[in-house]
N, CA and C atoms as a LAMMPS dump frame, in Angstrom:
ITEM: TIMESTEP
0
ITEM: NUMBER OF ATOMS
186
ITEM: BOX BOUNDS ff ff ff
-5.0000000000000000e+02 5.0000000000000000e+02
-5.0000000000000000e+02 5.0000000000000000e+02
-5.0000000000000000e+02 5.0000000000000000e+02
ITEM: ATOMS id mol type element x y z
1 1 1 N -14.142 -30 -36.64
2 1 2 C -13.656 -28.666 -36.824
3 1 3 C -13.06 -28.13 -35.526
4 2 1 N -12.184 -27.204 -35.691
5 2 2 C -11.547 -26.578 -34.541
6 2 3 C -12.504 -25.578 -33.905
7 3 1 N -12.296 -25.342 -32.639
8 3 2 C -13.132 -24.389 -31.918
9 3 3 C -12.712 -22.962 -32.281
10 4 1 N -13.671 -22.121 -32.491
11 4 2 C -13.4 -20.728 -32.829
12 4 3 C -13.113 -19.97 -31.537
13 5 1 N -12.006 -19.235 -31.534
14 5 2 C -11.634 -18.469 -30.346
15 5 3 C -11.469 -16.995 -30.714
16 6 1 N -11.716 -16.178 -29.751
17 6 2 C -11.559 -14.74 -29.925
18 6 3 C -10.152 -14.386 -29.433
19 7 1 N -9.267 -14.015 -30.34
20 7 2 C -7.873 -13.755 -29.987
21 7 3 C -7.738 -12.582 -29.024
22 8 1 N -8.562 -11.587 -29.186
23 8 2 C -8.513 -10.435 -28.289
24 8 3 C -8.85 -10.866 -26.866
25 9 1 N -9.856 -11.71 -26.719
26 9 2 C -10.253 -12.168 -25.396
27 9 3 C -9.166 -13.045 -24.778
28 10 1 N -8.521 -13.859 -25.579
29 10 2 C -7.428 -14.695 -25.082
30 10 3 C -6.284 -13.815 -24.586
31 11 1 N -5.967 -12.774 -25.336
32 11 2 C -4.898 -11.853 -24.947
33 11 3 C -5.25 -11.161 -23.638
34 12 1 N -6.494 -10.705 -23.51
35 12 2 C -6.916 -10.029 -22.286
36 12 3 C -6.877 -10.982 -21.092
37 13 1 N -7.303 -12.208 -21.287
38 13 2 C -7.267 -13.204 -20.211
39 13 3 C -5.832 -13.469 -19.769
40 14 1 N -4.926 -13.563 -20.735
41 14 2 C -3.517 -13.814 -20.426
42 14 3 C -2.933 -12.641 -19.637
43 15 1 N -3.246 -11.403 -20.036
44 15 2 C -2.756 -10.224 -19.333
45 15 3 C -3.343 -10.131 -17.928
46 16 1 N -4.604 -10.495 -17.797
47 16 2 C -5.253 -10.463 -16.491
48 16 3 C -4.6 -11.47 -15.542
49 17 1 N -4.291 -12.658 -16.054
50 17 2 C -3.636 -13.675 -15.231
51 17 3 C -2.247 -13.206 -14.802
52 18 1 N -1.537 -12.523 -15.696
53 18 2 C -0.21 -12.008 -15.354
54 18 3 C -0.313 -10.934 -14.271
55 19 1 N -1.312 -10.064 -14.376
56 19 2 C -1.505 -9.026 -13.366
57 19 3 C -1.842 -9.641 -12.009
58 20 1 N -2.672 -10.661 -12.01
59 20 2 C -3.039 -11.322 -10.759
60 20 3 C -1.831 -11.982 -10.121
61 21 1 N -0.97 -12.589 -10.929
62 21 2 C 0.242 -13.217 -10.403
63 21 3 C 1.174 -12.168 -9.808
64 22 1 N 1.319 -11.038 -10.485
65 22 2 C 2.171 -9.956 -9.986
66 22 3 C 1.607 -9.391 -8.684
67 23 1 N 0.297 -9.26 -8.607
68 23 2 C -0.343 -8.754 -7.391
69 23 3 C -0.112 -9.712 -6.223
70 24 1 N -0.175 -10.996 -6.478
71 24 2 C 0.078 -11.983 -5.429
72 24 3 C 1.519 -11.882 -4.932
73 25 1 N 2.46 -11.698 -5.849
74 25 2 C 3.861 -11.524 -5.462
75 25 3 C 4.023 -10.279 -4.598
76 26 1 N 3.397 -9.187 -5.005
77 26 2 C 3.517 -7.934 -4.271
78 26 3 C 2.894 -8.03 -2.886
79 27 1 N 1.8 -8.762 -2.761
80 27 2 C 1.187 -8.937 -1.445
81 27 3 C 2.15 -9.646 -0.507
82 28 1 N 2.891 -10.586 -1.026
83 28 2 C 3.847 -11.32 -0.195
84 28 3 C 5.055 -10.439 0.13
85 29 1 N 5.575 -9.731 -0.865
86 29 2 C 6.798 -8.958 -0.672
87 29 3 C 6.596 -7.698 0.153
88 30 1 N 5.515 -6.972 -0.067
89 30 2 C 5.369 -5.648 0.51
90 30 3 C 4.379 -5.549 1.654
91 31 1 N 3.705 -6.607 1.965
92 31 2 C 2.738 -6.52 3.056
93 31 3 C 3.468 -6.565 4.393
94 32 1 N 2.882 -5.911 5.379
95 32 2 C 3.443 -5.917 6.726
96 32 3 C 2.393 -6.481 7.669
97 33 1 N 2.827 -7.194 8.692
98 33 2 C 1.863 -7.707 9.673
99 33 3 C 1.202 -6.564 10.439
100 34 1 N 0.053 -6.847 10.994
101 34 2 C -0.708 -5.817 11.704
102 34 3 C 0.082 -5.261 12.881
103 35 1 N 0.812 -6.108 13.565
104 35 2 C 1.596 -5.669 14.717
105 35 3 C 2.642 -4.638 14.298
106 36 1 N 3.288 -4.857 13.171
107 36 2 C 4.299 -3.923 12.683
108 36 3 C 3.655 -2.595 12.277
109 37 1 N 2.476 -2.652 11.663
110 37 2 C 1.787 -1.429 11.259
111 37 3 C 1.392 -0.595 12.475
112 38 1 N 0.823 -1.226 13.486
113 38 2 C 0.388 -0.486 14.672
114 38 3 C 1.583 0.07 15.426
115 39 1 N 2.684 -0.676 15.456
116 39 2 C 3.89 -0.192 16.116
117 39 3 C 4.414 1.056 15.414
118 40 1 N 4.429 1.039 14.094
119 40 2 C 4.905 2.196 13.329
120 40 3 C 3.983 3.393 13.542
121 41 1 N 2.681 3.172 13.567
122 41 2 C 1.734 4.263 13.796
123 41 3 C 1.914 4.864 15.187
124 42 1 N 2.131 4.011 16.173
125 42 2 C 2.328 4.48 17.544
126 42 3 C 3.605 5.306 17.65
127 43 1 N 4.671 4.801 17.056
128 43 2 C 5.935 5.544 17.08
129 43 3 C 5.798 6.894 16.386
130 44 1 N 5.092 6.92 15.272
131 44 2 C 4.906 8.173 14.548
132 44 3 C 4.112 9.168 15.395
133 45 1 N 3.08 8.694 16.088
134 45 2 C 2.272 9.574 16.934
135 45 3 C 3.101 10.128 18.091
136 46 1 N 3.943 9.289 18.678
137 46 2 C 4.795 9.747 19.785
138 46 3 C 5.793 10.788 19.292
139 47 1 N 6.419 10.514 18.159
140 47 2 C 7.386 11.466 17.606
141 47 3 C 6.71 12.791 17.267
142 48 1 N 5.524 12.737 16.724
143 48 2 C 4.814 13.961 16.358
144 48 3 C 4.446 14.762 17.606
145 49 1 N 3.999 14.077 18.656
146 49 2 C 3.636 14.805 19.874
147 49 3 C 4.868 15.427 20.524
148 50 1 N 6.006 14.737 20.486
149 50 2 C 7.246 15.315 21.014
150 50 3 C 7.646 16.55 20.205
151 51 1 N 7.529 16.446 18.911
152 51 2 C 7.891 17.559 18.039
153 51 3 C 6.995 18.766 18.313
154 52 1 N 5.712 18.543 18.446
155 52 2 C 4.772 19.629 18.713
156 52 3 C 4.996 20.201 20.109
157 53 1 N 5.474 19.385 21.032
158 53 2 C 5.725 19.852 22.391
159 53 3 C 6.869 20.844 22.459
160 54 1 N 7.767 20.806 21.527
161 54 2 C 8.913 21.702 21.505
162 54 3 C 8.63 22.994 20.732
163 55 1 N 7.446 23.122 20.22
164 55 2 C 7.101 24.299 19.439
165 55 3 C 7.026 25.527 20.363
166 56 1 N 7.557 26.61 19.892
167 56 2 C 7.508 27.851 20.653
168 56 3 C 6.117 28.47 20.527
169 57 1 N 5.751 29.235 21.523
170 57 2 C 4.448 29.893 21.49
171 57 3 C 4.447 30.931 20.375
172 58 1 N 3.326 31.053 19.714
173 58 2 C 3.191 32.012 18.623
174 58 3 C 2.998 33.403 19.214
175 59 1 N 3.922 34.366 18.968
176 59 2 C 3.79 35.699 19.575
177 59 3 C 2.593 36.483 19.058
178 60 1 N 2.09 36.153 17.896
179 60 2 C 0.941 36.862 17.346
180 60 3 C -0.343 36.535 18.105
181 61 1 N -0.415 35.352 18.641
182 61 2 C -1.64 34.93 19.313
183 61 3 C -1.707 35.441 20.738
184 62 1 N -0.621 35.876 21.315
185 62 2 C -0.627 36.319 22.723
186 62 3 C -0.966 37.762 22.868
């Protein structure tokens, strides 16, 4: 006799495998190396500090 299978479970397993494959693709395509991430964070912090440095004094606080 043939083995009895649960079609719903087979469908869920197939969808799960497809999601895992898509996630693996996305990790390759969209991931950035640690060096690039830290460089971007450093640049953002420098730009923000420069921007805040040009802020005029608040006349209400003086």
